[in-house]
C-alpha positions in Angstrom: 98.5 69.3 128.2 95.4 71.6 127.7 97.1 74.3 129.9 100.2 74.1 127.7 98.2 74.5 124.5 96.3 77.5 125.8 99.7 79.2 126.6 100.3 79.4 122.8 97.0 80.9 121.7 97.1 84.7 121.0 94.0 85.5 123.1 94.1 85.8 126.9 92.3 83.0 128.6 91.4 82.6 132.3 89.1 80.4 134.4 87.4 80.9 137.7 85.8 78.6 140.3 82.5 78.9 142.0 83.9 81.6 144.3 85.1 83.7 141.4 88.7 83.0 142.1 91.1 82.7 139.2 92.2 79.1 138.6 94.0 79.4 135.3 95.7 82.4 133.6 97.5 81.9 130.3 100.6 83.6 128.9 98.6 85.9 126.6 96.6 87.1 129.6 99.9 88.0 131.3 101.1 89.9 128.3 97.9 91.9 127.7 97.3 92.8 131.4 100.8 93.0 132.6 99.9 90.8 135.5 101.9 87.8 136.4 100.2 84.4 136.5 101.3 83.8 140.1 99.7 87.2 141.1 96.4 86.3 139.4 95.9 82.7 140.5 93.7 82.6 143.6 92.5 86.2 143.5 89.0 87.2 142.6 88.7 88.1 138.9 87.3 91.6 139.5 90.4 92.4 141.6 92.7 91.2 138.8 91.0 93.0 135.8 89.2 96.0 137.2 87.1 96.0 134.1 84.4 98.6 133.1 81.7 95.9 133.6 82.9 94.2 136.8 80.6 96.2 139.1 77.2 95.6 137.7 77.4 94.0 134.3 79.9 91.1 134.6 79.6 89.1 131.4 80.9 85.9 133.1 78.3 86.3 135.9 75.6 86.7 133.2 76.7 83.5 131.5 76.8 81.5 134.8 73.3 82.7 135.8 71.6 82.3 132.4 73.8 79.5 130.8 74.0 81.8 127.7 77.4 82.6 126.3 78.7 86.1 125.6 80.6 86.5 122.3 82.9 89.4 121.4 81.6 92.0 123.8 83.9 95.1 123.9 84.9 96.4 127.4 87.8 98.1 129.0 90.2 96.7 131.7 92.9 98.4 133.7 96.4 96.8 133.3 99.1 96.6 135.9 100.4 100.1 135.0 97.0 101.7 135.4 96.4 102.1 131.7 92.9 101.5 130.2 92.9 98.8 127.6 90.1 97.9 125.2 89.4 94.2 124.9 86.8 91.9 123.3 85.6 89.2 125.6 83.8 85.9 125.2 82.5 83.7 128.0 81.3 80.1 128.7 80.3 78.0 131.7 82.5 75.2 133.0 80.5 72.0 134.1 81.4 68.8 135.9 80.6 65.3 134.6 77.0 65.6 136.0 76.4 68.9 134.1 76.6 71.1 137.2 78.2 74.6 136.8 81.5 74.6 138.7 83.0 77.8 137.3 83.5 79.8 134.1 86.0 80.5 131.3 86.6 83.8 129.6 88.8 84.6 126.6 89.8 88.2 125.7 91.5 89.9 122.7 93.6 93.0 122.8 91.9 95.7 120.7 94.5 98.5 121.1 95.8 98.1 117.5 92.3 98.0 116.2 91.5 101.2 118.1 94.6 102.9 116.8 93.7 101.9 113.2 90.2 103.1 113.8 91.4 106.6 114.9 93.6 106.9 111.8 90.6 105.9 109.6 88.4 108.5 111.3 91.0 111.2 110.7 91.0 110.3 107.0 87.2 110.5 107.0 86.9 114.0 108.6 87.5 117.5 107.6 87.8 120.4 110.1 85.8 118.4 112.7 83.1 117.5 110.1 82.6 113.7 109.8 81.9 112.0 106.5 83.1 109.7 103.8 80.1 109.6 101.5 80.3 111.0 98.0 78.2 114.0 98.9 80.4 114.9 101.8 83.6 114.4 99.9 82.4 116.8 97.2 81.8 119.5 99.8 85.2 118.8 101.5 86.9 119.4 98.1 85.5 122.9 97.6 85.6 124.2 101.2 89.3 125.4 100.9 88.5 127.3 97.7 85.4 128.9 99.2 87.4 129.9 102.3 90.1 131.6 100.2 87.6 134.1 98.9 85.7 136.8 100.8 82.4 136.2 98.9 79.1 135.8 100.7 78.1 132.2 101.3 74.7 130.6 101.5 74.4 127.3 103.2 71.2 125.4 102.6 70.1 122.3 104.4 67.3 120.9 106.5 67.4 121.2 110.2 70.1 119.2 112.0 72.5 118.9 109.1 75.2 121.0 110.8 75.1 124.3 108.9 76.9 126.2 111.6 79.6 123.6 111.7 80.3 124.1 108.0 80.2 127.9 108.5 82.9 127.6 111.2 84.9 125.4 108.9 84.9 128.1 106.2 85.9 130.7 108.8 88.7 128.6 110.3 90.2 127.9 106.8 90.1 131.6 105.8 92.5 134.5 106.3 90.0 135.8 108.9 90.5 132.8 111.2 92.4 134.8 113.8 89.4 137.1 114.2 86.0 136.3 115.7 83.3 134.1 114.3 80.0 135.5 115.5 76.7 133.6 115.1 73.1 134.8 115.5 69.8 133.0 114.9 67.8 135.5 112.9 64.6 133.6 113.2 64.6 133.6 117.0 64.2 137.4 117.4 61.6 140.0 116.5 62.6 142.8 114.2 63.4 145.4 116.9 65.6 143.1 118.9 67.3 141.6 115.8 68.2 145.1 114.5 69.8 146.1 117.8 71.6 142.7 118.1 73.0 143.0 114.5 73.9 146.8 114.4 74.0 147.8 118.1 72.6 151.1 119.5 73.6 154.4 120.9 72.8 155.7 124.3 69.3 157.2 124.4 68.1 155.4 121.2 65.2 154.0 123.3 64.0 153.6 126.9 66.7 151.9 129.1 69.4 152.5 126.4 71.7 154.2 128.9 75.0 153.5 127.1 76.2 152.4 123.7 76.1 148.8 122.8 78.1 147.1 120.0 76.2 144.9 117.7 77.2 141.5 116.1 78.6 143.2 113.0 80.9 145.3 115.2 82.0 142.2 117.2 82.7 140.3 114.0 84.8 143.2 112.5 87.6 141.7 110.3 86.1 138.3 111.0 82.9 136.3 110.0 79.3 136.7 110.9 76.9 133.8 110.6 73.3 134.6 109.9 71.4 131.5 110.7 67.7 131.0 109.5 67.9 134.0 107.3 64.8 132.9 105.5 62.7 133.8 108.5 63.5 137.6 108.7 60.8 140.1 107.8 60.7 142.2 104.6 61.7 145.3 106.6 64.8 143.5 108.1 65.6 142.2 104.6 65.9 145.8 103.3 68.2 146.8 106.2 70.4 143.8 105.6 70.5 144.4 101.9 72.1 147.8 102.4 74.8 146.3 104.6 75.7 143.8 101.9 75.6 146.3 99.1 77.4 149.2 100.6 79.3 147.5 103.5 78.0 150.1 106.0 75.4 150.1 108.7 74.0 152.5 111.3 73.5 151.6 114.9 70.0 152.4 116.3 69.9 156.0 117.3 73.1 156.7 115.4 73.6 159.3 112.6 77.0 158.3 111.3 77.3 155.2 109.1 79.8 152.6 110.3 82.0 150.6 107.8 81.8 146.9 108.0 84.7 144.7 107.1 83.0 141.4 107.7 82.5 138.2 105.8 78.8 137.1 105.7 77.8 133.5 105.8 74.0 132.9 105.7 72.1 129.7 106.3 68.5 128.5 105.9 66.4 125.4 106.1 64.0 126.9 103.6 64.0 127.1 99.8 64.8 130.7 99.2 64.2 130.5 95.5 60.6 129.5 96.2 60.2 132.3 98.7 61.4 134.7 96.1 58.7 133.4 93.7 56.1 133.8 96.4 57.2 137.4 97.1 58.2 136.5 100.6 61.9 137.1 100.2 63.6 140.0 98.3 65.1 138.9 95.0 68.0 141.4 95.2 68.9 140.2 98.7 68.7 136.6 97.5 71.3 137.2 94.8 73.5 139.1 97.3 73.7 136.2 99.6 73.6 133.5 96.9 77.1 134.2 95.5 78.4 130.9 96.7 76.0 128.1 97.6 76.6 125.0 99.7 73.8 122.4 99.9 74.1 120.0 102.8 72.7 116.5 102.3 70.2 115.0 104.8 71.5 112.1 106.8 69.3 109.6 105.0 71.1 110.6 101.8 74.5 109.8 103.4 73.8 106.6 105.4 77.3 105.3 104.9 78.4 108.1 107.3 76.1 106.8 110.1 78.7 104.4 111.6 81.4 107.1 111.6 79.1 109.6 113.3 78.1 107.0 115.9 81.8 106.4 116.7 82.4 110.1 116.8 79.6 110.8 119.3 80.5 107.8 121.5 84.1 109.1 121.7 82.8 112.6 122.5 80.3 111.5 125.2 82.9 109.2 126.7 85.1 112.2 127.3 82.2 114.4 128.6 80.5 111.9 130.8 83.7 110.0 131.9 82.4 106.6 130.6 84.1 103.8 128.8 81.4 102.7 126.3 83.1 101.0 123.4 80.4 101.0 120.8 76.9 99.8 119.7 75.6 96.3 119.2 74.9 94.9 115.7 71.2 95.3 116.4 71.6 98.9 117.3 73.7 99.6 114.2 71.1 97.9 112.0 68.3 99.8 113.6 70.0 103.2 113.1 71.0 102.4 109.5 67.4 101.8 108.6 66.0 104.9 110.5 64.9 107.8 108.3 66.4 110.5 110.7 64.0 113.4 110.2 66.2 115.3 112.7 69.4 114.4 110.8 72.8 114.5 112.6 71.4 116.4 115.6 68.8 113.6 116.1 71.5 110.9 115.9 73.6 112.8 118.5 70.5 113.0 120.8 69.9 109.3 120.4 73.5 108.4 121.4 73.3 110.8 124.4 70.0 109.2 125.5 71.7 105.8 125.2 74.6 107.0 127.3 72.3 107.9 130.2 70.8 104.4 130.3 73.8 102.3 129.4 75.7 100.8 132.3 77.8 98.3 130.4 80.4 98.6 127.7 78.1 98.4 124.6 74.9 100.2 123.7 72.0 97.8 123.3 68.6 98.2 121.8 67.1 98.6 125.2 69.1 101.8 125.7 67.6 103.5 122.6 64.6 105.9 122.8 61.3 103.8 122.8 60.3 104.6 119.2 63.6 103.1 118.0 63.6 99.8 119.8 61.7 98.0 117.1 62.3 97.7 113.4 62.7 94.9 110.8 66.5 94.7 110.8 66.7 94.7 114.6 64.0 92.1 114.9 65.7 89.9 112.3 69.0 90.1 114.2 67.4 89.2 117.5 65.8 86.2 115.9 69.2 85.0 114.6 68.6 85.7 110.9 72.1 87.1 110.0 70.9 89.4 107.2 72.5 92.6 108.5 75.1 93.2 105.8 72.7 92.2 103.0 70.0 94.5 104.4 72.4 97.4 104.8 73.8 96.9 101.3 70.3 96.8 99.8 69.4 100.0 101.7 72.5 101.9 100.5 72.1 100.8 96.9 68.4 101.7 96.9 69.1 105.1 98.4 71.8 105.8 95.8 69.6 104.8 92.9 66.8 107.0 94.3 69.2 110.0 94.6 70.4 109.5 91.0 66.9 108.9 89.5 67.7 105.3 88.7 70.9 106.1 86.7 73.2 103.1 87.4 76.3 104.8 86.1 76.0 107.8 88.5 74.9 105.5 91.4 77.9 103.2 90.8 80.3 106.2 90.8 78.7 107.5 94.0 79.1 104.1 95.7 82.6 103.7 94.5 82.0 100.4 92.6 82.0 99.3 89.0 78.7 99.7 87.1 78.7 96.0 86.2 79.1 95.2 90.0 76.2 97.4 90.7 74.1 95.7 88.0 74.9 92.3 89.5 74.1 93.4 93.0 70.7 94.9 91.8 69.9 91.5 90.2 71.1 89.5 93.2 69.3 91.6 95.8 66.2 91.6 93.5 65.9 95.4 93.5 63.4 96.9 91.1 65.0 98.7 88.2 63.7 102.2 87.5 62.9 102.6 83.8 
């Protein structure tokens, strides 16, 4: 009777004996895997499923050795046609009347539809390969096409790791110049003499070892876009040379006597406050206004925490392709820990954290133990390990607090940014016992 009942549940269910041979295989298991019950019964489960964790992280083996159940762990299996299928598994031990373990039971749910819906959602929350659904990112997404239509110089400001070059490439790819080159150079990484020759090129004989002409970055970017990263780090002398290019749209290669016209769109970027540098006399005011025609200010990751889950999924998908792995996601503890982290290195730091975890992770889900050592602790992660299910409340409190901080305590603006009614925000502030800024 139990076998008949299990044939009508939507999840796949199978049992194994002490020798890991399949003793029961329900109808849903047949449908998900494409393997007939008769072909599964009597075979070892690893030969039936060929899952991503079978080799060294079998969930059922962990359950039978520790007597602790596994609930909703995401892994991949290979079906009868050789296709990779994402599933969510749960396990438990089977015992006889005397309490001795005689085998195990595992249920699994097909996640292909969930994965397809997730891909569609991610497409809705991205723009030209830039991931984000926060209010700050949506505002930038709205103006990027208009910025791309013009040929005006653009200044992108943002702290290190926020993706300034990614946004510069997005502007180029949306512009009429997209069929031409996008040329990037880090101005802060080179001394003046090298930077000048890199930007403007040189003629044969301009200096020792200059045996033939060399084109500079402006020549390579002709009719396209040049991206001047860390422009706030260039010297006053280099600022003067660059000002002439922006004003007159001409430049002279080192050792050259004839000016060369430049049909190039300039996008500059900096992690410094150029306005303050102008006040301090460290950056030319005339150059500042030349590159400050259109300004894009990129938010730090701590000011767009709602984008963290999207970015995590994006990096996991990317590293799965690059490293030929089948990691499905992160555990609740890891997500909580990353949501509370301040991310001084911003998106670049998050990418490095996920890559670090990929090196250590041998199963289907990234756990706390796979994170870099400084990230393995934390209040939210500790609370989850102790079984206090406060994750959603803690995340909600964190997001509301951040939004109120960004909007100087203005509940109307914060509610609009969060996409909720002001009365709802007021009620949540009261329920979560958040201090109101007066």
